VEXVEXLUM-580412 format. One line per 4 residues: number of its first residue (from 1); their letters; for each residue x, z, y of C-alpha. Coordinates in nm, 2 decimals, padded with zeros to 4 digits, m for minus. Last residue first. Example, Ala and Ser with C-alpha at 12.3 -4.5 7.8 and 13.67 -1.06 7.14 Angstrom:
// VEXVEXLUM-580412
2) SA) 01.37 00.71 m00.11 ~ 01.23 00.78 m00.45;
//
This chain:
// VEXVEXLUM-580412
193) XXXX) m02.46 m01.05 00.73 ~ m02.27 m01.35 00.59 ~ m02.36 m01.62 00.83 ~ m02.20 m01.95 00.73;
189) XXXX) m02.00 m02.15 00.98 ~ m01.68 m02.12 00.78 ~ m01.71 m01.74 00.80 ~ m01.96 m01.57 01.03;
185) XXXX) m01.99 m01.20 01.03 ~ m02.28 m01.03 01.21 ~ m02.25 m00.67 01.30 ~ m02.56 m00.47 01.42;
181) XXXX) m02.55 m00.14 01.61 ~ m02.87 00.06 01.62 ~ m03.05 00.28 01.87 ~ m03.38 00.45 01.76;
177) XXXX) m03.61 00.54 02.05 ~ m03.90 00.75 01.91 ~ m04.26 00.65 01.97 ~ m04.33 00.61 01.60;
173) XXXX) m04.44 00.29 01.44 ~ m04.10 00.12 01.49 ~ m03.93 00.14 01.83 ~ m03.60 m00.02 01.73;
169) XXXX) m03.36 m00.09 02.00 ~ m03.08 m00.34 01.95 ~ m02.70 m00.35 02.02 ~ m02.53 m00.66 01.89;
165) XXXX) m02.17 m00.72 01.77 ~ m02.05 m01.06 01.67 ~ m01.75 m01.12 01.44 ~ m01.59 m01.46 01.39;
161) XXXX) m01.41 m01.67 01.13 ~ m01.42 m02.05 01.17 ~ m01.14 m02.04 01.43 ~ m00.86 m01.99 01.17;
157) XXXX) m00.71 m01.65 01.09 ~ m00.68 m01.68 00.71 ~ m00.46 m01.40 00.57 ~ m00.15 m01.54 00.40;
153) XXXX) 00.10 m01.34 00.61 ~ m00.12 m01.03 00.58 ~ m00.15 m01.06 00.20 ~ 00.23 m01.11 00.16;
149) XXXX) 00.30 m00.81 00.39 ~ 00.05 m00.60 00.19 ~ 00.22 m00.68 m00.14 ~ 00.57 m00.63 m00.01;
145) XXXX) 00.48 m00.30 00.15 ~ 00.31 m00.18 m00.17 ~ 00.63 m00.24 m00.36 ~ 00.83 m00.06 m00.08;
141) XXXX) 00.59 00.23 m00.10 ~ 00.62 00.25 m00.48 ~ 00.99 00.30 m00.46 ~ 00.96 00.56 m00.18;
137) XXXX) 00.70 00.75 m00.38 ~ 00.90 00.74 m00.70 ~ 01.21 00.87 m00.51 ~ 01.00 01.13 m00.32;
133) XXXX) 00.85 01.26 m00.65 ~ 01.20 01.28 m00.80 ~ 01.32 01.47 m00.50 ~ 01.03 01.71 m00.51;
129) XXXX) 01.11 01.78 m00.87 ~ 01.48 01.84 m00.79 ~ 01.38 02.07 m00.50 ~ 01.15 02.27 m00.74;
125) XXXX) 01.43 02.30 m01.00 ~ 01.67 02.40 m00.73 ~ 01.44 02.68 m00.62 ~ 01.38 02.79 m00.98;
121) XXXX) 01.76 02.82 m01.04 ~ 01.80 03.01 m00.71 ~ 01.53 03.26 m00.81 ~ 01.70 03.31 m01.16;
117) XXXX) 02.04 03.34 m00.99 ~ 01.89 03.62 m00.77 ~ 01.77 03.80 m01.08 ~ 02.12 03.76 m01.24;
113) XXXX) 02.29 03.91 m00.93 ~ 02.46 03.68 m00.68 ~ 02.80 03.73 m00.52 ~ 02.99 03.61 m00.83;
109) XXXX) 02.83 03.26 m00.82 ~ 03.11 03.07 m00.98 ~ 03.23 03.30 m01.25 ~ 03.05 03.63 m01.32;
105) XXXX) 03.19 03.79 m01.64 ~ 03.05 03.67 m01.98 ~ 02.82 03.89 m02.17 ~ 02.57 03.64 m02.32;
101) XXXX) 02.33 03.70 m02.04 ~ 02.60 03.63 m01.79 ~ 02.67 03.30 m01.96 ~ 02.30 03.22 m01.94;
97) XXXX) 02.30 03.28 m01.56 ~ 02.61 03.08 m01.50 ~ 02.48 02.79 m01.71 ~ 02.15 02.80 m01.53;
93) XXXX) 02.32 02.81 m01.19 ~ 02.54 02.51 m01.28 ~ 02.25 02.31 m01.43 ~ 02.02 02.36 m01.13;
89) XXXX) 02.31 02.28 m00.89 ~ 02.37 01.96 m01.08 ~ 02.00 01.87 m01.08 ~ 01.97 01.94 m00.71;
85) XXXX) 02.27 01.71 m00.63 ~ 02.16 01.42 m00.85 ~ 01.80 01.42 m00.74 ~ 01.91 01.46 m00.38;
81) XXXX) 02.14 01.16 m00.42 ~ 01.86 00.95 m00.56 ~ 01.64 01.04 m00.27 ~ 01.91 00.93 m00.03;
77) XXXX) 01.98 00.61 m00.22 ~ 01.61 00.51 m00.24 ~ 01.56 00.58 00.12 ~ 01.87 00.40 00.24;
73) XXXX) 01.80 00.11 00.02 ~ 01.45 00.06 00.16 ~ 01.55 00.15 00.52 ~ 01.84 m00.10 00.50;
69) XXXX) 01.61 m00.37 00.37 ~ 01.33 m00.31 00.62 ~ 01.55 m00.31 00.94 ~ 01.70 m00.66 00.94;
65) XXXX) 01.43 m00.79 00.71 ~ 01.16 m00.76 00.98 ~ 01.19 m01.12 01.10 ~ 00.99 m01.19 01.42;
61) XXXX) 00.64 m01.33 01.38 ~ 00.57 m01.64 01.59 ~ 00.70 m01.88 01.32 ~ 00.47 m01.74 01.05;
57) XXXX) 00.64 m01.58 00.75 ~ 00.57 m01.78 00.44 ~ 00.93 m01.80 00.30 ~ 01.01 m01.46 00.46;
53) XXXX) 00.78 m01.31 00.19 ~ 01.05 m01.35 m00.08 ~ 01.28 m01.12 00.11 ~ 01.01 m00.86 00.13;
49) XXXX) 00.95 m00.90 m00.24 ~ 01.32 m00.87 m00.32 ~ 01.35 m00.54 m00.13 ~ 01.38 m00.32 m00.44;
45) XXXX) 01.45 m00.54 m00.74 ~ 01.20 m00.53 m01.03 ~ 00.91 m00.39 m00.84 ~ 00.98 m00.60 m00.53;
41) XXXX) 00.99 m00.91 m00.75 ~ 00.67 m00.82 m00.91 ~ 00.49 m00.77 m00.58 ~ 00.62 m01.09 m00.43;
37) XXXX) 00.53 m01.28 m00.74 ~ 00.18 m01.14 m00.74 ~ 00.13 m01.24 m00.38 ~ 00.26 m01.59 m00.44;
33) XXXX) 00.04 m01.63 m00.75 ~ m00.27 m01.52 m00.56 ~ m00.19 m01.75 m00.27 ~ m00.14 m02.07 m00.47;
29) XXXX) 00.03 m02.26 m00.19 ~ m00.07 m02.61 m00.06 ~ m00.20 m02.48 00.28 ~ 00.09 m02.23 00.32;
25) XXXX) 00.36 m02.50 00.33 ~ 00.67 m02.32 00.22 ~ 00.97 m02.24 00.44 ~ 01.31 m02.34 00.30;
21) XXXX) 01.52 m02.17 00.03 ~ 01.85 m02.02 00.14 ~ 01.68 m01.69 00.21 ~ 01.60 m01.62 m00.16;
17) XXXX) 01.95 m01.71 m00.28 ~ 02.12 m01.52 00.00 ~ 01.92 m01.21 m00.08 ~ 01.97 m01.25 m00.45;
13) XXXX) 02.35 m01.27 m00.41 ~ 02.35 m00.95 m00.20 ~ 02.13 m00.77 m00.46 ~ 02.34 m00.88 m00.75;
9) XXXX) 02.66 m00.78 m00.57 ~ 02.50 m00.44 m00.51 ~ 02.42 m00.40 m00.88 ~ 02.77 m00.50 m00.98;
5) XXXX) 02.92 m00.23 m00.76 ~ 02.68 00.03 m00.90 ~ 02.78 m00.07 m01.25 ~ 03.15 m00.05 m01.17;
1) X) 03.10 00.29 m01.03;
//
């Protein structure tokens, strides 16, 4: 309980610390280092990478922190609770089943037979395993989100980048009509394809 309270105080303090810093000039920024820092921060403290990305958020983009941080912590907390609940049920049912095998009278789950307890035990094991996978998936998803958001905020969208589509007909040596679609990428006034 005290550890959980200290963890949330640390999170709240880090949110205010990261948000108190001003916007960064993107032109003078080491982009790879910034992206790596966002990813590592999000891996260490869930949501910290998303908070770090607000430093480079363009002015025309609305802040997403008001819904991202609660979703991150809600998902991690919910999956953590299901891990705890399913593990406790698994242990209680296993203990009851083993006590019955050792000759003890039915205690908590008196309405279930030993074979039904075995089925319940396996079901709670399966639910616990799914909860662990969900927890890991949710945690990795928020790390990936911080990385992708940093990449998108730092993506170059100046006027020197263009895409041109062209439709051509090729009538090579045969008399067949062969349609084709050609893409031409131009980046900094250099044709790439």
